[in-house]
C-alpha positions in Angstrom: -13.7 6.2 6.2 -15.7 4.0 8.5 -17.3 5.7 11.5 -19.0 4.3 14.6 -22.0 6.5 15.1 -24.1 4.7 17.8 -23.7 1.9 20.3 -26.5 0.4 22.3 -26.4 -2.2 25.0 -28.8 -4.7 26.6 -28.5 -7.2 29.4 -30.1 -10.6 28.8 -29.8 -13.6 31.3 -26.5 -12.3 32.7 -25.0 -11.6 29.3 -24.0 -8.1 28.2 -24.8 -7.6 24.5 -23.7 -4.7 22.4 -26.4 -4.7 19.8 -26.5 -1.4 18.0 -23.1 -0.4 16.8 -24.2 1.4 13.6 -21.4 1.8 11.1 -21.8 4.4 8.4 -19.7 4.6 5.3 -21.7 7.0 3.1 -24.1 4.6 1.2 -23.2 1.4 3.2 -24.9 0.9 6.5 -24.5 -2.2 8.7 -25.3 -3.4 12.1 -22.5 -4.9 14.1 -23.3 -7.4 16.8 -20.9 -8.2 19.6 -21.3 -9.7 23.0 -19.3 -10.3 26.1 -20.3 -13.5 27.9 -19.8 -13.3 31.6 -19.7 -16.3 33.8 -17.4 -17.1 36.7 -15.3 -14.1 35.7 -14.7 -15.5 32.2 -15.4 -13.2 29.3 -15.5 -14.2 25.6 -15.5 -11.5 23.0 -18.0 -12.3 20.3 -17.9 -10.6 17.0 -20.3 -12.2 14.5 -20.4 -9.4 12.0 -18.9 -8.1 8.8 -19.4 -5.3 6.4 -18.8 -5.1 2.7 -16.8 -2.1 1.7 -15.9 -2.0 -2.0 -16.8 -5.7 -2.4 -14.5 -7.0 0.4 -15.8 -8.4 3.8 -14.2 -6.6 6.7 -14.1 -8.2 10.1 -14.5 -6.3 13.4 -12.9 -6.7 16.8 -13.4 -5.2 20.2 -10.8 -2.5 21.0 -8.6 -4.0 23.8 -9.2 -1.0 26.1 -10.8 -0.8 29.5 -14.6 -1.3 29.4 -15.5 2.3 29.8 -13.7 3.2 26.5 -14.4 0.1 24.4 -15.4 0.7 20.8 -15.9 -1.5 17.8 -13.2 -1.0 15.2 -12.6 -2.6 11.8 -9.6 -4.7 10.9 -8.6 -6.8 8.0 -7.4 -9.8 10.1 -9.5 -12.2 12.0 -9.7 -12.0 15.8 -9.7 -14.2 18.8 -13.4 -13.8 19.2 -16.0 -16.3 18.1 -18.1 -16.1 15.0 -20.0 -19.2 14.2 -22.5 -17.4 11.9 -21.1 -14.1 10.7 -23.9 -11.8 9.6 -23.9 -8.6 7.8 -25.2 -6.7 4.8 -23.8 -6.1 1.4 -24.7 -4.2 -1.8 -26.1 -6.8 -4.2 -26.0 -6.8 -8.0 -29.3 -4.9 -8.1 -27.9 -2.1 -6.0 -30.0 -3.1 -2.9 -28.7 -4.1 0.5 -28.9 -7.9 1.0 -28.4 -10.1 4.1 -25.7 -12.7 4.1 -24.7 -15.4 6.5 -21.2 -16.8 6.5 -20.6 -19.7 8.9 -17.3 -19.0 10.5 -15.2 -20.8 13.0 -12.3 -18.7 14.5 -9.3 -20.1 16.2 -6.0 -19.1 17.8 -2.7 -20.9 17.4 -0.4 -21.0 20.5 3.0 -22.6 20.9 3.0 -24.2 24.3 5.8 -25.1 26.7 8.0 -22.5 25.2 8.5 -18.7 25.6 9.4 -18.1 22.0 7.4 -18.5 18.8 7.9 -21.5 16.4 9.0 -23.9 19.2 7.1 -25.9 21.8 3.9 -27.8 21.0 1.4 -26.2 18.6 -2.2 -25.9 19.7 -5.3 -24.6 18.0 -8.0 -23.2 20.2 -11.5 -22.7 18.6 -12.9 -20.1 21.0 -16.5 -21.0 20.4 -17.4 -24.6 19.8 -21.1 -24.5 20.7 -22.4 -25.0 17.2 -19.8 -27.5 16.1 -20.8 -31.1 16.0 -18.5 -34.0 17.0 -17.7 -35.1 13.5 -16.7 -31.5 12.5 -14.5 -31.1 15.6 -12.6 -34.3 14.6 -12.4 -33.2 11.0 -11.0 -29.8 11.9 -8.4 -31.4 14.2 -7.4 -33.7 11.4 -7.2 -30.8 9.0 -4.9 -28.7 11.2 -3.0 -31.9 12.1 -1.5 -30.5 15.4 -0.9 -32.9 18.3 -4.1 -31.5 19.8 -6.9 -29.1 18.9 -9.3 -27.5 21.5 -12.9 -26.4 21.3 -14.2 -24.1 24.0 -17.7 -24.6 25.3 -19.9 -23.2 28.2 -18.8 -24.6 31.5 -20.6 -26.7 34.2 -20.5 -25.8 37.8 -17.2 -24.4 39.2 -15.3 -23.7 35.9 -14.7 -20.7 33.7 -14.9 -22.7 30.5 -15.2 -26.3 29.3 -12.8 -27.6 26.7 -12.9 -30.6 24.4 -9.5 -31.9 23.2 -8.9 -33.8 19.9 -5.9 -35.3 18.3 -6.0 -35.9 14.6 -7.6 -39.3 15.2 -9.6 -39.2 18.4 -10.9 -37.2 21.4 -9.0 -37.2 24.7 -10.5 -36.6 28.1 -7.4 -34.7 29.2 -4.1 -33.5 27.9 -1.5 -31.1 29.3 -0.5 -28.7 26.6 -4.1 -28.1 25.5 -5.1 -27.1 29.1 -2.1 -24.8 29.5 -2.4 -23.3 26.1 -6.1 -22.7 26.5 -5.5 -21.0 29.8 -3.1 -18.6 28.2 -5.5 -17.8 25.3 -8.7 -17.5 27.4 -7.3 -15.7 30.5 -5.1 -13.2 28.6 -7.6 -10.3 28.5 -9.1 -11.0 31.9 -6.3 -10.4 34.3 -7.2 -13.6 36.2 -4.8 -15.0 38.7 -6.4 -18.5 38.2 -8.6 -20.0 35.5 -10.5 -23.2 35.9 -11.0 -25.4 32.9 -13.4 -28.3 32.7 -12.1 -31.4 31.0 -13.2 -35.0 30.6 -11.1 -35.8 33.6 -12.5 -33.1 35.8 -11.9 -29.4 36.4 -8.3 -28.4 36.1 -7.2 -25.1 37.8 -4.3 -23.2 36.2 -2.5 -20.6 38.3 -1.1 -17.8 36.1 1.9 -15.6 36.6 2.2 -12.3 34.8 4.8 -9.8 33.8 2.7 -6.7 33.6 -0.4 -7.5 31.7 1.2 -10.4 29.8 0.9 -14.0 31.1 4.4 -15.4 31.4 3.9 -18.8 33.1 1.2 -21.2 34.3 1.0 -24.1 36.8 -1.8 -26.6 36.3 -2.9 -29.0 39.0 -3.3 -32.4 37.1 -5.5 -35.3 37.9 -3.8 -37.8 40.4 -2.6 -40.7 38.2 -3.0 -44.4 39.1 -0.3 -46.9 37.9 0.3 -50.5 37.3 3.1 -52.7 35.7 3.0 -52.5 31.9 2.0 -56.0 30.7 3.9 -55.8 27.4 7.2 -54.4 29.0 9.5 -57.1 27.5 8.0 -56.7 24.0 8.3 -52.9 24.2 11.9 -53.0 25.3 12.7 -55.5 22.5 11.0 -53.3 19.9 12.9 -50.2 21.1 16.2 -52.1 21.5 16.8 -50.8 25.0 16.8 -51.8 28.7 15.1 -49.9 31.5 16.8 -49.1 34.7 13.4 -48.6 36.5 10.3 -50.8 36.4 8.3 -50.2 33.2 5.0 -48.9 34.4 1.7 -47.7 32.9 0.1 -44.5 34.3 -3.5 -43.5 33.9 -4.8 -40.0 34.2 -7.2 -39.8 31.2 -4.6 -40.6 28.6 -2.2 -43.4 29.5 1.6 -43.3 29.5 4.2 -45.9 29.9 7.7 -45.0 31.1 11.1 -46.4 30.1 14.2 -45.2 31.9 17.3 -45.2 29.7 20.9 -44.8 30.6 21.8 -41.5 29.1 20.3 -38.5 27.2 22.3 -39.6 24.2 20.5 -42.9 24.2 17.2 -41.1 24.3 18.2 -38.8 21.4 19.3 -41.9 19.3 15.9 -43.6 19.5 14.4 -44.4 16.1 11.3 -46.6 16.8 9.2 -48.5 14.3 6.0 -46.5 14.6 3.8 -49.1 12.9 5.0 -51.8 15.3 4.6 -49.5 18.2 1.0 -48.7 17.3 0.3 -52.4 17.0 1.8 -53.1 20.5 0.1 -50.4 22.6 -2.3 -47.4 22.4 -0.5 -45.8 25.3 2.0 -43.0 24.9 5.5 -44.4 25.2 7.9 -42.1 27.2 11.6 -42.8 27.1 13.6 -40.6 29.5 17.0 -40.1 31.1 18.7 -37.6 33.4 19.5 -36.9 37.0 18.7 -34.5 39.8 16.3 -31.8 38.6 17.1 -32.0 34.8 15.6 -34.7 32.6 15.2 -35.3 28.9 12.3 -37.3 27.4 10.7 -38.3 24.1 7.1 -39.4 23.8 5.7 -41.6 20.9 2.0 -42.0 20.4 1.5 -43.2 16.7 -1.9 -44.8 17.4 -3.2 -41.2 18.3 -1.9 -39.8 15.0 1.1 -38.3 16.9 4.3 -40.3 16.0 6.3 -38.0 18.2 5.0 -35.3 20.5 7.0 -32.0 20.9 5.9 -31.5 24.5 3.6 -33.8 26.5 2.1 -32.1 29.6 0.0 -35.1 30.6 3.2 -37.2 30.7 5.2 -34.7 32.7 3.2 -35.0 35.9 3.4 -38.8 36.0 7.1 -38.7 35.2 7.6 -36.6 38.3 5.5 -39.2 40.2 7.5 -42.1 38.7 10.8 -40.5 39.6 9.7 -39.7 43.2 8.2 -43.1 43.8 11.4 -44.8 42.7 13.7 -42.5 44.7 15.3 -40.6 41.8 14.0 -37.2 43.1 12.4 -36.0 46.3 8.6 -35.5 46.7 7.9 -31.8 46.1 11.1 -31.3 44.1 10.7 -29.4 40.9 12.2 -30.9 37.8 12.9 -29.4 34.4 12.0 -31.6 31.4 13.5 -31.1 27.9 11.5 -32.5 24.9 11.0 -32.0 21.2 14.6 -31.1 20.0 14.7 -34.2 17.7 11.7 -33.0 15.7 12.7 -29.3 15.6 10.3 -28.1 18.3 12.4 -27.7 21.5 10.2 -27.5 24.6 10.6 -27.0 28.3 8.2 -28.3 30.9 8.3 -28.2 34.7 6.7 -30.7 37.1 6.5 -31.6 40.7 4.7 -34.3 42.7 3.7 -34.1 46.3 3.1 -37.0 48.6 4.9 -39.9 50.2 5.6 -43.5 49.1 2.7 -44.6 47.0 0.4 -41.8 48.3 0.2 -38.9 45.9 -1.4 -35.7 47.2 -0.9 -33.3 44.3 0.7 -33.2 40.9 1.6 -29.9 39.2 2.9 -29.2 35.7 4.0 -25.7 34.5 5.3 -23.9 31.5 5.0 -20.9 29.2 3.1 -20.3 26.0 2.9 -17.7 23.2 0.1 -16.9 20.8 1.5 -16.9 17.3 -1.4 -16.9 14.8 -5.1 -16.4 14.4 -7.3 -17.8 11.7 -10.8 -18.9 10.7 -12.6 -21.7 8.8 -15.6 -20.7 6.7 -17.5 -23.9 6.2 -20.5 -24.5 3.9 
């Protein structure tokens, strides 16, 4: 039986540190170190500790109770907290207590733009990326091979956290489903109505809706895109074997997206592009869409980014609303529902709206749900 017999606390430079949770299990005594980092209302539970009990390392988490009743408790699964250098003590072969350091990177997996597990777009969020260098971030994103992987860092002015976003092949300044998924992961225990995430394209606020304590939906305010005619439009249409009923235009908001308007949803579903040829033609995401009114279907191909087809593309949903409004297919401020991902077995639902008039865009918002489906850790040498 493991018993918490003492807990001490100290405040250092605005951070509350629980430093003396002494765990006694007869002959095994360890010190558990945990911290809650407080900044702009954002708290990150930190649990860099483990204890050997019968030869097995046991991780700890903070009991998800109100602050007045928090305690450290053991569990066999990893947690959403960070642990870049797990420290603890163990009984060595000579019978003495020995120190051990285990470099550990913990992450959470969320399915984004869906309200049910095993659908939507997968996202890994490493909740503490402070000690991870650029090459390791890219290698971890390649190892997981999701459309994007996020590393959380301390924020600059005016944000709750900074995030870096990686595809399997490169870093992106901004992407939609990593922002929304990170908002769900980081804001879940805080009861925040809004969380502000710093990206390479600026600070992105995400307004959160809750059902009780659970976050059920989020709206992110995206960077205002700029646009231009796509120079290789004829080559793209020839490669895809389609015609576009609207001008083929390229939108920039960090990542770049080109839009091709097809005649029907069946035509969108039937697309079978040559990914190699597509990667040689453009490094932009290619979005082919169809629909009417408030309901639209889209597919997005980005093979040059290591994502042949994306299950849900939040960074493309906002410009799609802008594109439709600019060309008179929907009204400014009208909310559209976007279906994506069914062809690759990851059905997703996104919502978007663009506010403005003519070629003046005042605000772009993209919304959706997300669910946390897994937790894991990498222990690197």
